[in-house]
N, C-alpha and C positions, 0 to 999 in steps of 0.2 A: 208849840214844838213837842212838850211832854205828851199832848193828846195823840200824835202821829208815831210816838215811839212804840206802844204796843201794837200798833198796826203794822209797823216796820218788822217788828221780831215775828208777828203771825205771818206775814209774808215769807220771810226767810224759812220759817218752819214748813210752810205749804211748799216752797221751792225744793227744800231738802227733801221732804215727802216724795214730791213729784219725781226729782232725780233719782230716788231710790226704787222708783217704779219703771225706770227705763233703763235698758242695756242695749248696746252695740255689739253685734257679731261681725268681727272682720273676716276676710277671705281665708286667714291663716288659723283661724279659732274654730273649736269645737265647744259649745256651751252646754253645761249640765245645769238645769233649773231644779234646786231642791224645795221641796214643800214639807217643812217640818221635818227637815232630815231625810226624808225620802226622795229620789229623783223623780220628778214629775215629768220631765220633758228634755229631749235631746235637741239641740239648734246646732245645724251645721251650714244653713243657708245664711249668707251675709245680709246684713239688714238692721233695721231699728225695731226693739221688741219690748213689750211692757210685761211687768210682772207686780205682786204684791210687795208691798216694802218689807224688810226686815222686821222682824224674825219670822214672818209668814213664808217668805221665800227668798231665797239667795242664789248666786250662781257660781259657777266654778269653771275656768277656762283651761282648755287644754289645746296644746300647739298640735294639729293635724298636719304640718307640713312634713315633707320628706326629710329623714334625719339619718346621719351617718355615725357608726361606731367604729372607730379605729383603734387598734390595739396599740398600746402605748410601747410595750416590749413583745418582740416575736415569740409565739409559741412554740416551746419545745416538744415535737411530736415524734415518737418512734415507729419506724417502718417495720414490715414484715421481716427484715433482715436485722432487727434490732439494732438498727443505726438511727441516730438522733439528726433531726432536721429541725432548723429555726424556720418558722413560717410566720410570714407577715399578712394579716388579711383585714378586710374591711366589709361592712354590711350597711345595705340600705334599708330603713324601714321608716314606718308610720302607723299613726292609731287607726285601725279601722272600726273598733267599735268603742266610742268614748265611753258608754255606760259600763262596759264589761271591763275596761282598761281602769277605770276610775276604783270600780269595785276590787281589782286585783293588787293594784299599785297605789291607789289614790290619786294625788296630784304630782306625785313624785316622778319625774322621768328618770331619776339617776337609778331607782329601784329596777324600772323596766330594762335600763341599759347594762345593769349587772346581772339580771336574770337571762338576757339575751347572751350577753358574753358566755356565761356558763354552759348556755346550749350550744351556742357556736364550738364552745372548747371540746364538748363532748362529741359533737357530729364531726368534727375535724379528727380526733382520734379514731372514730370508729372507721371513717373512710381511708385515713393513711395508714393504720395499723394493718391492714390486709393486703398492702401493696409494697414492692420494692421501692427503692430510690429511684431508678430508672422511670418507672411508672409515674410515680408522683412527680418529678420534675419535667419529664416531657411528654411520655406517651398517652397518660390518662389523667392529665390536669383538667381539663374542660369537664370529664366525667366526675371527677372529684368535687368541683364545684357546685355541679348540678344536684350530686348527691348531697351535699351540705345544705344547700338551698331548700330542697324538698324536706330534709329532715327537720330543720329548723322551722320552716314554714309550717309543718304540722304540728309542731309543739307550741309554737307562738300563736297560732289561732285562736285556742281557748283563752288566750290572755289579752284579745281584743287588739292585737298587733298583727300587722300584715308586713311580713319579708318580703322586700322587693328583689333584692340581688345580693349575692354572696361572691366576693372576689379573692382570690389568693394574689396578692399583690409582689410577694416576693419569698423565695424559698432560698436558704442559704444551708450549707452544710455546719454541722457543729465543728468547733475547731478540731476536737480530738478525732474525727474521721476525715476531715479535708484533706490530709495528705495522702491516706490510703486511697481514698475516692479519685484523686488526681492520678496516681499511679495506676490504678486499674483502668481509668479512662485512656491513659496514655498506652497501656499495653494493648488495650481493644483498637486504638487507632492504628498502632504499629502493625497488630495482627491484619486488620483490614488492608493496610498499605501493601502488606507482604502478599495478601491474596490477590490484589489487583495487579502487583507486578508479576507474581506467577501466570495469572491469566493472560496478561500482556503478551509475556514471553511464550506461552503455548500458543497464541494467536498468530504472533510472529514467525514462530517455526512453522506453523501449519500454512501460513501464507506463502513463506519462502517455499517450501515444500511444493506446493501447488505450483508457484511461479516456475521453479526447476522443471518440474514435469511437463508443465505446457512448453517451456522452452526446449526440452529434449524432443517433444512430440512435432513442434515446428520445425527444428532442425532434421530432425529424421524424414519428416514429409519434403522441407525444401531438398535434402540431398537426394532422395527418391526421384522428385520430378526433375533434378539437375541431372542425375545419371540416365533417366529416360530420355531426356532432351539430349544428352551428349550420345546416347547410343543411336538415337535417331540421326543425329548429325554424322556420327560415325558411318552409319549404313548408308546414308545418303552420298557422303565422301566416297566410301568405298565404291559405290555405284557408279558415281561420276568416273572414278580411276578406272573402274572396269571398261565403262564405254568408250573412255579415251585410248585404254589399252587395246581395245578392240579394233579401234579405227586406225591407230597407227602404233603399233608395238615399239618399233624402234625408237620413234620419238618419247614414248612413255619410259623406254629404258635410259634413254639419254637424260631425261628430266630426272629420274630417279638418282642417276650418278651425279649430276650436279648438286643435287640435296646433299648427296653422301660426301662430296669435295667441300661444300661449305660446313658441313659438320665436322669434318676432320681436320680442317684447317682454320677453325673458328678461333682458336687460342693461340697467342704469340708463345714461341718457343716449343710448339708441340713437334714430335718427330714420329715419322712411321717407318718402321722397320718391315719393309715389304718389297718385293722385286717390281720393277718399274713395268715388267711384261706380264703382270698378273691380270686378272679378270677385273679387278677394281680399276685401272688405269686403261681400260680400251677406248675410252673417249678421250684420253688424255692427248692433246696436241692435235685434235681433229676439229679446225674451225666448221667444217661441214657437217659436223655432226655424225660422220661415218665412222662405225666402230671398227677399231683397228684389230685384225686377226690376231688372236692369241697363238703363240707357238705351241705346237703338241710336244709333249715330251716322250 
């Protein structure tokens, strides 16, 4: 047994040396291989790799996955109107150059996060300070995010960091200006409502005036047509009367007298103060329709 003990110890030492010469790179890792304190190789492809045992070579692992920076407290940013906004944002980033990232921050991701947060704060101030509250909240929100992304990405690239996206998650008014902003928004909405009411009233008056004008035109045209038709009818009736009078003047006179009697005695209680021997009663009492001679005075 004592004869195999040195062999066992030697085998353990050999296995330890061999294990120190092998390292595995996972999909999420970027591995820096150091040779006597200097970076000899950067490995980002997953697989099994070999190296010299320490202290000749050692490895440092960095996380190359997509990471998120979220602000714990909203940033207080001042607009061009000197009004404070509370802006909550988040950033997506990852290590693009492991060697450069290690030279800048070492293996400490926290230092990289703090540097990026400072850069984001500066870019956010630069983009918001030149805009009004309305532009930041609604009109130019997408433009602001693009400006911040371009600004931070350019400043982070020399650090070995790639900034993928920047988003403004929430924008709130600071408590001291919320009430004044709400009052102004209410006044703007009332002004817009009054403008729409005035426009609607003007449109309704215009439509009514146009309808009345068209109505008057239609009535005038209808009245003219009615008068024309009536005139044509009167003319035709007059022609018929003239023809009838020409054929039998005595019958025409008798017929007109009947119409006069009908009109004179149409109402109950009517009374005529007239001589029975007047021209009006020349056919009165004549069944044959012969005119009674009117006595001469």
